[in-house]
C-alpha positions in Angstrom: -0.2 0.2 0.3 2.5 2.6 1.0 4.9 1.7 -2.6 1.9 2.3 -4.3 1.5 5.5 -2.6 4.5 6.7 -3.6 4.0 5.6 -7.0 0.8 8.0 -7.5 2.5 10.6 -6.2 5.7 10.5 -8.1 3.5 9.5 -11.0 1.0 12.8 -10.5 4.4 14.2 -9.6 5.3 14.0 -13.8 1.9 14.5 -15.3 1.8 17.5 -13.7 5.7 18.5 -14.7 4.4 17.3 -18.2 1.6 19.5 -18.3 3.8 22.5 -16.4 6.3 22.2 -19.8 4.3 22.9 -22.3 1.9 26.1 -20.8 5.8 27.6 -20.5 5.2 30.6 -22.9 8.0 30.9 -25.9 10.4 28.2 -24.2 10.7 29.8 -20.8 11.6 33.4 -22.2 8.7 34.7 -20.8 6.8 35.0 -17.5 4.7 32.3 -17.2 1.0 32.5 -18.2 -1.4 32.9 -14.9 -3.1 29.1 -15.5 0.1 27.4 -15.3 0.4 28.5 -11.1 -2.3 25.5 -10.7 -0.4 22.8 -11.7 2.6 24.1 -10.2 0.8 23.9 -6.6 -0.3 21.0 -7.3 3.2 19.9 -8.4 4.5 21.3 -5.4 1.9 19.7 -2.7 2.9 16.1 -4.4 6.4 16.9 -4.1 5.8 16.9 -0.3 5.2 13.6 0.0 7.6 11.9 -2.7 10.3 13.6 0.0 8.1 12.0 3.0 8.2 8.3 1.2 11.6 8.9 0.1 13.1 9.6 3.7 10.8 7.2 5.2 12.1 4.6 3.2 15.8 5.6 4.2 15.0 6.0 7.6 13.1 2.0 7.4 16.6 0.8 5.8 18.1 2.2 8.4 16.2 0.6 11.0 16.0 -2.7 9.0 20.0 -2.8 8.5 20.8 -2.3 12.2 18.0 -4.9 13.5 19.2 -7.4 11.0 22.5 -9.8 10.8 25.7 -8.6 9.5 25.8 -9.7 5.6 29.8 -10.7 6.6 28.6 -12.9 9.1 27.5 -15.3 6.7 30.8 -14.3 4.2 32.7 -18.0 4.6 29.7 -20.0 2.9 30.6 -20.6 -0.3 27.2 -19.6 -1.6 27.6 -16.3 0.2 24.9 -14.2 -1.7 22.3 -16.2 -0.9 23.8 -17.7 2.2 21.4 -15.7 4.4 18.3 -17.4 2.9 19.9 -21.0 3.3 21.7 -21.0 6.3 20.6 -23.6 8.5 20.9 -21.4 11.5 17.7 -19.3 10.1 14.8 -21.8 10.2 12.0 -20.9 11.9 12.7 -23.6 14.8 16.4 -22.8 15.2 15.5 -19.2 15.4 12.5 -20.1 18.0 14.7 -22.1 20.4 17.6 -19.4 19.8 15.0 -16.7 21.5 13.9 -19.0 24.2 17.5 -19.6 25.3 18.5 -16.2 25.2 
C-alpha cells in the first residue's frame, strides 16, 4: 500500500511537470501564464509526499539494517549471496529455540 501511494505521488508529479512544461510561454523566456500556477501548486503539494516517502524509505532501511545480522557473518559460505536465505541456523525452529534460550 505504501509503495502504491509513493508511485501515485511520483506519477502525479511527472504528469503535472509534463503539463507545466507546455504551459511555459516562449520556451521559458516570458513569464508563465496565470493558468500555470494551478499545476505548479499541485506539483509542489505532491513533492512533500514524495520527500516523506523518500526519507521514510531511508529511515526504514536504516532501521532494518541496524536490526538485521551483518551480511559478513555469512561470507564464509560457498554461496555467500544466498547464504542468509539458506543458512540452517536461520530456520524458524532454530530461531525460536535461540529466542527461548536467550
